[in-house]
Structure formats: structure tokens, C-alpha cells
MARVEXTOR-761856 format. One record per residue (C-alpha): x, z, y; residue in one letter. Coordinates in pm, whole numbers, padded with zeros to 5 digits, always signed. Each point is the difference from the previous one (the first is absolute). Last residue first. Example, Ala and Ser with C-alpha at 12.3 -4.5 7.8 and 13.67 -1.06 7.14 Angstrom:
2
+01367+00714-00106S;-00137+00066-00344A;
// end
This chain:
535
-00273-03609+00639I;+00337-00174+00033R;+00137-00093-00341E;+00374+00044-00044R;+00012+00279-00257Q;+00325+00174+00083F;+00297+00092-00217S;+00195+00288+00150A;+00376-00025-00012T;+00186+00228-00237L;+00277+00236+00113G;-00214+00297-00104T;-00033+00149+00350G;-00341-00154+00067Y;-00131-00158-00321R;-00322+00199-00029Q;-00082-00016+00370L;+00081-00371+00014A;-00222-00107-00287G;+00120-00108-00344E;-00188+00277-00181P;-00285-00034+00252G;-00014+00231+00303V;+00085-00221+00297A;-00037-00362-00111N;-00242+00123-00268P;-00262+00082+00266R;-00184+00331+00014N;+00217+00156+00271F;-00045-00321+00200V;-00375+00066+00010W;+00055+00356+00121N;+00242-00137+00260Q;-00264-00242+00123W;-00251+00281+00040A;+00264+00218+00164S;+00086-00263+00261L;-00360-00100+00070R;-00243+00289+00004G;+00242+00293+00014F;+00265-00136+00237I;-00238-00222+00196K;-00245+00287+00033T;+00282+00219+00134A;+00122-00259+00252M;-00357-00023+00125T;-00294-00228-00073E;-00328+00039+00181P;-00338+00018-00170G;-00074+00112-00353V;+00214+00218-00222F;-00212+00158-00275R;-00144-00320-00146L;+00327-00163-00105N;+00158+00308-00156A;-00331+00079-00172E;-00025-00342-00163M;+00362-00007-00117A;-00013+00346-00151S;-00343-00072-00153L;+00120-00323-00161A;+00299+00177-00151D;-00213+00292-00125P;-00232-00246-00178S;-00355+00130+00023F;-00183+00241-00233S;+00136+00317+00162N;-00156-00094+00333R;-00338-00045-00165G;+00029+00338-00169A;+00079+00167+00331L;-00292-00165+00180A;-00236+00066-00291L;+00089+00369-00006R;-00038+00033+00375L;-00343-00160-00001E;-00107+00201-00306D;+00100+00333+00152D;-00174-00067+00332W;-00324-00161-00121D;-00233+00301+00011F;+00190+00165+00286A;-00051-00300+00224D;+00242-00290+00013P;+00154-00093+00337I;+00223-00306-00049F;+00280-00166+00196T;+00084+00247+00277V;+00079-00020+00374L;-00228-00292+00087G;-00178+00184+00284L;-00332-00017-00188H;+00178+00130-00311E;+00139+00297+00189A;-00341+00069+00153T;-00174+00001-00337Q;+00274+00211-00160A;+00003+00272+00264D;+00235-00002+00298L;+00170+00304+00151A;+00063-00083+00364Q;+00356+00005+00135N;-00032-00356+00130L;-00356-00138-00020V;-00013-00217+00312A;+00354-00129-00051T;-00114-00129-00338L;-00230-00258+00151E;+00294-00153+00186E;+00185-00037-00329L;-00294-00191-00146R;-00012-00218+00312T;+00348-00120-00089P;-00129-00179-00313E;+00274-00251-00090G;+00200+00265-00183W;-00238+00290-00058F;+00185+00159-00290R;+00338-00087+00150S;-00101+00160+00330A;-00121+00306-00193L;+00320+00010-00204R;+00193-00002+00326S;+00216-00289+00118I;+00371-00079-00043G;-00033-00214-00312N;+00185+00272-00196M;-00296+00230+00070M;-00022+00204+00316P;-00083+00371-00033F;-00025+00159+00343A;-00201-00270+00183D;-00375-00003-00058L;-00014+00267-00271N;+00158+00238+00252I;-00325-00008+00199R;-00185+00147-00296S;-00257-00171-00223V;-00174+00269-00203T;-00125+00003-00357L;-00172+00296-00168R;-00361-00015+00112A;-00277+00121-00233D;-00313-00205-00064G;+00050-00043-00374D;+00142-00353+00000D;+00327+00050-00190L;+00257-00229+00169Y;+00191-00253-00212F;+00304-00194+00118S;+00164-00321-00116R;+00347-00147+00052D;+00071+00313+00201A;+00158-00010+00346G;-00296+00132+00204F;-00084+00267-00256V;+00355+00128-00049L;+00044-00021+00378E;-00268+00272+00022A;+00260+00240-00142L;+00236-00076+00290P;-00270+00110+00248G;-00311+00132-00176V;-00136-00045-00351F;-00111+00348-00104C;-00163-00036-00341S;-00176+00252-00223N;-00334-00181-00036S;+00159-00337-00066D;+00195-00267+00184V;+00172-00199-00276A;+00291-00231+00075T;+00121-00282-00223I;+00354-00136+00035L;+00112-00249-00266S;+00371+00038-00065R;+00296-00210+00112S;+00117+00244+00264T;+00052-00166+00336L;-00304+00162+00164D;+00110+00339-00143L;+00344-00041+00157R;-00171-00078+00332A;-00204+00321-00040L;+00320+00196-00051T;+00173-00162+00297R;-00298+00079+00225S;-00026+00353-00132W;+00366+00054+00087L;-00061-00147+00345A;-00292+00241+00046L;+00224+00294-00086G;+00278-00133+00223E;-00230-00027+00302D;-00148+00341-00078V;+00349+00155-00015I;+00102-00181+00319W;-00291+00132+00206E;-00160-00281+00202D;-00271-00039-00266R;-00126+00352+00065W;-00360-00077+00099L;-00044-00233-00298E;+00138+00268-00229I;-00262+00244+00126A;-00277-00254-00072E;+00155-00047-00346I;-00020+00369-00082Y;-00352+00034+00140H;-00112-00289-00225Q;+00164+00156-00306A;-00174+00331+00071V;-00335-00176+00032T;+00056-00202-00319H;+00073+00312-00205D;+00207-00111-00297G;+00056-00256-00271Q;+00121-00356+00019T;-00035-00305-00220T;+00214-00281-00130L;-00047-00187-00328L;+00334-00177-00052L;-00025-00290-00244T;+00273-00159-00210G;+00132+00305-00182L;+00214-00205-00240T;+00312+00010+00221P;+00024+00381+00001E;+00365+00095+00060N;+00132-00220+00280F;-00307-00078+00205R;-00190+00316-00089L;+00291+00221+00106H;+00039-00193+00325C;-00369+00052+00085I;+00021+00369-00093L;+00309+00059+00215D;-00169-00157+00303N;-00313+00206-00060F;+00203+00321-00016E;+00191-00083+00318R;-00324-00089+00183A;-00164+00321-00117T;+00289+00217+00117A;+00028-00163+00341I;-00357+00022+00130L;-00084+00311-00202W;+00281+00198+00158S;+00240+00136-00263A;+00285-00218+00129D;+00015+00211+00314G;-00281+00252+00043E;+00170+00105+00324A;-00049-00352+00134L;-00375+00026-00064L;-00006+00333+00182E;+00197-00147+00290A;-00248-00289+00018P;-00273+00261+00057T;-00293+00159-00181E;+00081-00138-00345P;-00307-00129-00182T;-00095+00156-00334V;-00061-00113-00355D;+00134-00355+00035P;-00133-00263-00242G;+00081-00003-00372Q;+00090-00341-00141I;-00150-00096-00336T;+00154-00280-00205I;-00154-00132-00322N;+00264-00233-00146A;-00183-00262-00206V;+00118-00218-00290G;-00326+00039-00192N;+00141+00174-00307A;+00277+00150+00211R;-00230+00207+00219D;+00277+00168+00196F;-00080+00301+00217H;+00152+00033+00347A;-00030+00314+00212H;+00116+00012+00359I;+00038+00281+00253H;+00255+00233-00162T;+00113-00258-00253Y;-00142-00048-00349D;+00085-00296-00220I;-00204-00091-00306S;-00014-00157-00343D;+00316+00103-00185A;+00059+00293+00234T;+00186+00020+00330L;-00019+00292+00237E;+00124-00073+00350R;+00231+00149+00257T;+00131-00207+00284L;+00348+00095+00113E;+00018+00170+00337N;+00015-00203+00319L;+00127+00233+00271V;-00135-00053+00350I;+00156-00155+00307G;+00101+00133+00337T;-00086-00196+00309V;+00173-00160+00296H;-00054-00366-00078R;+00182-00288+00163Q;-00085-00343-00134H;+00006-00212+00314P;+00345+00119+00118E;+00197+00027-00318D;+00065-00372-00043I;+00178-00032+00333S;+00210+00306-00077P;+00084-00114-00357T;+00116-00356+00053L;+00308+00052+00216S;+00130+00283-00215D;-00067-00210-00309L;+00206-00283+00149L;+00279+00242+00096S;+00019+00135-00353P;-00010-00347-00164L;+00281-00166+00198G;+00284+00099-00230S;-00191-00137-00297R;-00020-00339+00167P;-00344-00085+00140V;-00282-00240-00079V;-00330+00097+00159Y;-00366-00089-00046D;+00005-00139-00354V;-00161-00305-00165L;-00060-00133+00350N;+00152-00341-00088W;+00278+00048+00255E;+00060+00358-00120K;+00040-00105-00363A;+00211-00294+00117R;+00220+00253+00181H;+00115+00175-00313G;-00118-00090-00346R;-00281-00184-00173V;-00110+00019-00363G;+00222-00053-00305E;-00276-00123-00230E;-00137-00231+00267L;-00351-00135-00069T;-00183+00251+00221C;+00225-00081+00299F;-00083-00371-00019Y;-00376+00061+00003D;+00035+00261+00276A;+00198-00250+00206R;-00273-00258-00048D;-00268+00253+00097R;+00170+00134+00314R;+00063+00373-00027V;-00273+00188+00182K;+00143+00340-00100R;-00348+00140-00060K;-00210-00298-00107D;+00262-00240-00138T;+00251+00227-00168L;-00250+00282-00047R;-00225-00222-00212T;+00276-00124-00230L;+00144+00347-00054G;-00321+00204-00034G;+00120+00173-00313T;-00046-00325-00189G;+00323-00181+00070P;-00128-00240-00265L;+00084-00063-00368V;+00222-00252-00179A;+00280+00258-00024L;+00312-00149+00153L;-00109-00294+00217P;-00344+00139+00098V;+00089+00370+00023E;+00311-00051+00216P;-00133+00154+00324L;+00327+00065+00182S;+00174+00205+00264V;+00375+00005+00027S;+00308+00215+00052A;+00316-00184-00110S;+00198-00048+00322G;-00022+00366+00099D;-00308-00043+00217D;-00220+00307+00023V;-00344-00161+00006L;-00244+00200+00213V;-00370-00044-00072I;-00263+00146+00236T;-00362+00100-00057D;+00042+00058-00374C;-00216-00188-00254S;+00251-00283-00008L;+00273+00244-00107A;-00203+00088-00311L;-00055-00372-00060E;+00377-00044+00026Y;+00043+00244-00287G;-00299-00153-00178G;+00201-00319-00029G;+00359+00061+00104A;+00151+00219+00271A;+00374-00033-00042T;+00271+00196+00176G;-00086+00239+00282E;-00358-00054+00111V;-00108+00269+00246I;-00379-00011+00000A;-00141+00158+00317I;-00344+00163-00019F;-00182+00104+00317H;-00223+00304-00057A;-00380-00039+00001P;-00032-00077-00375T;-00219-00310-00051D;+00295-00222-00091E;+00111+00251-00263L;-00353+00013-00144F;+00001-00380-00014L;+00323+00016-00202R;-00156+00270-00222T;-00312-00208-00062E;+00218-00294-00100N;+00199+00223-00236T;-00324+00130-00157F;-00145-00348-00049K;+00327-00126-00149C;+00005+00287-00250F;-00369-00057-00077N;+00061-00365-00084V;+00318+00068-00198K;-00167+00282-00194H;-00297-00215-00102Q;+00225-00288-00101H;+00193+00235-00227S;+00356+00084+00099A;+00308-00132-00179G;+00109-00280+00231A;-00105+00185+00316L;+00195+00313-00101M;+00308-00203-00091G;-00025-00181+00333I;-00004+00317+00210N;-00196-00052+00320A;+00228-00052+00297G;+00381-00019+00010A;+00033+00260+00277C;+00247+00062+00282F;+00310-00096-00199V;+00363+00006+00114R;+00069+00364-00088D;-00295+00216-00096K;-00157+00257+00228A;-00251-00253+00130S;-00187+00003+00328R;-00335+00052+00168V;+00039+00163+00342L;-00320+00166+00120V;-00078+00045+00369T;-00268+00206+00174T;-00013+00314-00214I;-00208+00279+00155E;-00274-00054-00261P;+00230+00157-00258H;-00215+00169-00266S;-00309-00224+00014F;+00134-00346+00083R;+00351+00033-00141L;-00144+00169-00308R;-00225-00296-00074E;+00293-00239+00044L;+00211+00206-00241A;-00278-00007-00262D;-00031-00378+00026A;+00377-00034-00038L;+00003+00232-00302E;-00278-00197-00171I;+00199-00313+00085D;+00305+00108-00197V;-00219+00099-00297G;-00177-00339+00004L;+00326-00184-00060D;+00289-00067+00232Y;+00334-00173+00032S;+00282+00190+00169N;+00253-00232-00166M;-00087+00118-00353K;-00326+00166-00097L;+00049+00004-00376E;-00237-00153-00254Y;-00160+00060-00340G;-00245+00281+00068D;-00235+00076+00286G;-00009+00225+00309I;+00375-00032+00038T;+00253+00267+00090E;+00311-00162-00156H;+00111-00216+00292E;-00039+00280+00255D;-00092-00192+00313V;+00170+00101+00324N;-00241-00098+00275L;+00035+00202+00319V;-00299+00060+00222L;+00139+00136+00324E;-00194+00193+00260A;+00022+00024+00377Q;-00172+00237+00241R;+00237+00285-00072G;+00174-00069-00328G;-00206-00044-00317I;+00152-00150-00315K;-00226-00140-00270L;+00201-00088-00309T;-00130-00263-00240W;+00080-00073-00363H;-00038+00303-00224H;-00252+00199+00205Y;-00099+00329-00163R;+00050+00235+00296D;-00153-00267+00221P;-00329+00041-00189H;-00188-00218-00249T;-00350-00092-00115R;-00056-00347-00141L;+00004+00116-00362D;+00017-00293-00242I;-00123+00086-00350M;
// end
């Protein structure tokens, strides 16, 4: 079983150094500390375990060290920044693991880009493949020119796969590298060095080693200015959970696995009490409902992705006092300028985005115990289907934060995605903000799919779950991924909807993973044998 929880005391590959308002993330991969068997992590290459630590370090930077304004990302190894995803791991991993590994690394790179501090990648030596993709996710790239330092995306010529951790998309959309130059660059095994890398905008600065300190001195003050924070962070303690064969229990979330029907029944407990002031919420630290529940939900989603591939449907519901939950969210809305609230909502936003990208059917049930308010209401608005028990009680509320605090990967809210092409629907919602809505009203406003009464409730849910379980999981994954993200396209939707989808196809092709494919023959001295048909 893959455990996605970690702590800096147990890091094997990354070191997070804090000094004043600056931090350093230093990559020094332990070759032998792998998350799987049959490979070594040479040349600062990475597997899922390396990225779990990076994601954890980024979370701690945001919550425990909000004073940090600049983060230097560098390598502790001589003459190599990072060699990217480990080839032995990719060659031996199952298709399911490769896809979820790439999804997690892409989410982590986007997480890095979303972190308020300014990230500077200091490339000393080679940054190849995913190593350069890591640098691409930083705000600034400095190439320390010693005559051999280079950046490269050699996946196509060497491995018959794609620079799939956002590499192709970031080249053209973020770095704005000209398309023909990007095409040439992505077919070079050796990559690009020195001033050509700067000329083509592959890096921001090229400096000799002796010039690095003064360059960083010149960069840091100007970068610090717009990100200054004068606050003290909170401690992120390790999540506790109880795992059995068919369930996971956290403090605020219970998940029971119905393996016969491929369903994970997930119940999220709403808040019990509302803090009186922002200071009280800050004093609660990582035990506050806003932060603790988001961390637990994030861990559960990742656990299901990597460890429970046959649970194809997530049945989501909530439990708690709707009035208390509504008061809690109204307080949060008033305190949005407080950094701890801002970070808590951002954590929920990332968690909900991870749920959107999870290849499972999402069905939400609003029943007699529910309290769908604020981030919990997003589970209704973002579901593939939702059911609301029509018994006259009101347990769903649209809050102001539902309009802008939790953007999807397409850059707009779940409500805006839901009503794409129907802007008057959103206008109607502004008239009912912070009002508890019953099933009839919610259906009239277009917020839910079905509103069975008590007589039909159990049968309607049972038929919906059974129907989902009868379809092809592959077809469902593809259908849901296409229906969930309507409207505008962003760099993130291009990465997940286009680059990743193509990479997942390439991962199934014999030219990459067949016995004579490039991934299998890499490092053997044998040349890959390609099927020449274009599909």
C-alpha cells in the first residue's frame, strides 16, 4: 500500500531549509529509497515517493512558513540538477500507476506555481526531462553556465514518450517559446546550453558560477516586495487515520468500501462549532475544521487513486447541523482577508480540483443528515450526478465563496461551469445566497439532478450506483473527464485534458512499452524497434 503521508523528519530526498524570509528546497535523491522495486533513483531522478515529499514541503511552506517570499530550488548533487522521472520505474510500473504518478506530479507542479512565494530554479549541471519540467514550474530559471550545463526534454528521441509533466505546454504557453524552436528543442537528446537557452527563453538567466551570488542578491529584493507577509505560521501535524480492510476513518471523514458494487461511501462531518474570531481559528491551528477536513479529504482521494483502483464510484454525503455549518461559512466569508482563512480556502480549492481530476464517478446524496454549505456544497455542484431527498427540509446553501473561492482547472467556479451558456442562472443565485434551499427550490435553480421522495430514495440511489457499475470504467473515465470541464481552456486544462491524455495513449503503445519499445530498451544498448504506422 502506498502511504502519501510524510513529514520532514522522514524525508529521504528533499531538504527544506528556512532562513529569514528565504527558503531552499534542495534535491538530493537517495538512490535506494524507492517507492517500488526493481530500480534505483540515479542522477537525482524521481518516483512518486520523491514527489510526495515535494508536495508535503510545499504545504508546509504555505502553512508553517507564510513569511517566506523566495524559494531557491537546487540540487545537492554535482553536475546534475535533476534527470526527471526514473526510467526504470516507468518501464516496470503498471499503466494505472504511471497515469496516477503523472497526474500527481502535474498537480504538484501546479501547486508549486500556485504558492505565493517566488520560486527560483538554480540549474547547475543538467536538467533533463522531468528535471527541466520541475524548473519550468518555477517563476525564474537560472542556468549556471560551466560549459556543460544544459536543459533538455529528451523524452521523444530517447524514450518514445512525451514531456508529460506539463513540459510541452509550459514551453509554449508559459515560456512562450516559438513553436518551431520548441519542436527542434524537443527532438534534441543533448538539449540546449548557454546563451542559446537564454535566447530561446528556455531559461531567464545564464551566469558563470562566480556570478551566481550577486545575481541572486539582485533578484531577491525585487521579488520580495509584492509577497511580503508578516505572520507566524501553524504546525502541520501528521494526519491520523484508522485503516481496516473495508474502511478508513479520519477525525472528520468516514469512508466505507462496498467492494461488491465498486463504491466508496464517503461521509464528511460538518463543523460542530464556529470560532468567535479569526484569532480563535488561528489558535486551533491544523485542528480547525477548515484545514483538518481538507487535509483528510485530500489524503483520502490520493489513497483511493493509488490503492483502490476498483472502487469506481464515490458516493459523497455530509453529516452535521446545517445551521452551524452555515454560520461557520458565513464567518469564514467575513474573514477572507486573514491569511489562515485564505490558505484554508486555497487548500480546499486544491483538494476539490484533485477530486475533479480523479477518474471516478462522483455521485452526491443530500439526505436528512446533510449540511452542504461552502466547500461541502461544491461536492453537489461538481458531481456527475446529485440526488436531493425531497422531504421538505433544507440542507443545501449557496454561499458567496461558491462563486469565486474554488475555481476548477478551467479557471471558473463549479457553478459557472454548471451553468455554462446560462449566465442568467448565476444571476438568479445571487438572490438566494446564504439561504438554506429545500429540494424543490434546488431543483428549480438547477443545482441538483434528481429529487426523489422518501419512498423512492433508496431505490433511486441503488439503481444509479448499479448502473454506473455496469458500464466500462474506461468509457466512464473518458466521458466524465470530457463533461466536467466545460468553457474556457487554461494551461492546466491543456496539461490534463490534452498532454496527459496523449501521454496515457502513448503509455499503451508498443513503441513505448512493448518488448521492443524505447522504455524497455533504454539503457540496454539495444535500439528500440518502432511500428511505423501513424494512427
